C-alpha positions in Angstrom: -28.6 9.4 4.7 -25.3 10.2 6.6 -24.6 6.5 6.8 -24.7 6.0 3.1 -22.2 8.9 2.6 -19.9 7.5 5.3 -20.0 4.1 3.6 -19.2 5.6 0.2 -16.3 7.5 1.8 -14.8 4.3 3.3 -15.3 2.4 0.0 -13.6 5.3 -1.9 -10.7 5.5 0.6 -10.1 1.7 0.4 -10.2 1.8 -3.4 -7.6 4.6 -3.5 -5.4 2.8 -1.0 -5.6 -0.4 -3.0 -4.8 1.3 -6.2 -1.8 3.2 -4.9 -0.3 0.1 -3.3 -1.0 -1.9 -6.4 0.8 0.7 -8.6 3.7 1.0 -6.2 4.3 -2.7 -6.3 3.9 -2.8 -10.1 1.0 -5.2 -10.0 -1.5 -5.1 -12.9 -5.2 -5.2 -12.3 -5.2 -8.6 -14.0 -2.5 -9.9 -11.5 -4.6 -8.6 -8.6 -7.7 -10.3 -10.0 -5.9 -13.6 -10.2 -4.7 -13.3 -6.6 -8.2 -12.5 -5.4 -9.9 -15.1 -7.6 -12.2 -12.6 -9.3 -12.5 -11.1 -12.7 -10.5 -8.2 -14.1 -13.8 -6.3 -14.3 -14.5 -6.9 -10.7 -11.1 -5.4 -9.7 -11.9 -2.4 -11.9 -15.1 -2.0 -9.9 -13.2 -2.2 -6.6 -10.7 0.4 -7.8 -13.4 2.7 -9.0 -15.3 2.4 -5.7 -18.3 1.0 -7.4 -18.2 -2.3 -5.5 -16.9 -2.8 -2.0 -14.2 -5.5 -1.5 -15.8 -8.3 0.4 -14.4 -8.9 3.8 -13.4 -12.5 3.0 -11.1 -11.1 0.2 -9.3 -8.5 2.4 -6.7 -10.9 3.9 -5.5 -12.1 0.5 -5.6 -8.5 -0.8 -3.5 -7.2 2.1 -1.0 -10.0 1.6 -0.7 -9.3 -2.1 -0.3 -5.6 -1.5 2.2 -6.3 1.4 0.3 -4.3 4.0 -2.1 -4.8 6.8 -5.9 -4.7 6.4 -5.9 -1.7 8.6 -3.7 0.2 6.1 -6.2 -0.6 3.3 -8.9 1.0 5.5 -6.6 3.9 6.3 -6.8 3.1 10.0 -3.1 2.7 10.2 -0.4 4.8 8.6 0.8 3.2 5.4 4.4 2.1 5.4 6.7 2.6 2.5 7.1 -0.7 0.8 10.3 -2.4 2.0 10.7 0.0 5.0 10.2 -2.8 7.6 12.8 -4.9 6.0 15.2 -2.0 5.8 14.7 -1.2 9.5 15.4 -4.8 10.5 18.7 -4.8 8.6 19.5 -1.3 9.9 19.5 -2.6 13.4 22.3 -5.1 12.6 24.7 -2.5 11.2 27.6 -0.9 13.2 27.2 2.8 14.0 29.7 3.9 11.4 27.9 2.1 8.6 24.6 3.6 9.7 26.0 7.1 9.5 27.5 6.5 6.1 24.2 5.1 4.8 22.3 8.0 6.3 24.6 10.5 4.6 24.2 8.7 1.3 20.4 8.6 1.5 20.2 12.3 2.5 22.5 13.2 -0.5 20.3 11.2 -2.9 17.1 12.8 -1.5 18.7 16.3 -1.9 19.3 15.6 -5.5 15.7 14.8 -6.2 14.3 17.5 -4.0 16.6 20.6 -3.8 15.8 22.8 -0.9 
């Protein structure tokens, strides 16, 4: 009985991770269905946690959602979309530019989230 609950928990976590990544990327359920080669209704079942995503679909799903398969399972910490690209470019900037960009980002964040 505990195994069934554990399986349902994993399926639900994967569904939530897929849906949040999909929404963050602006992908529709129809677009995701096309990428996976399944029907729109099947994607709805995946996102509702009614059906588990087959393992052979996970690589294409992770690629479409720009993350690792581990992130979909929740085994790895999810990255903010674009963060890896930003960090690679960050390393090429001179120190003064890094400081200026950090100041700008902190100012923008403070506007959205006053302390």
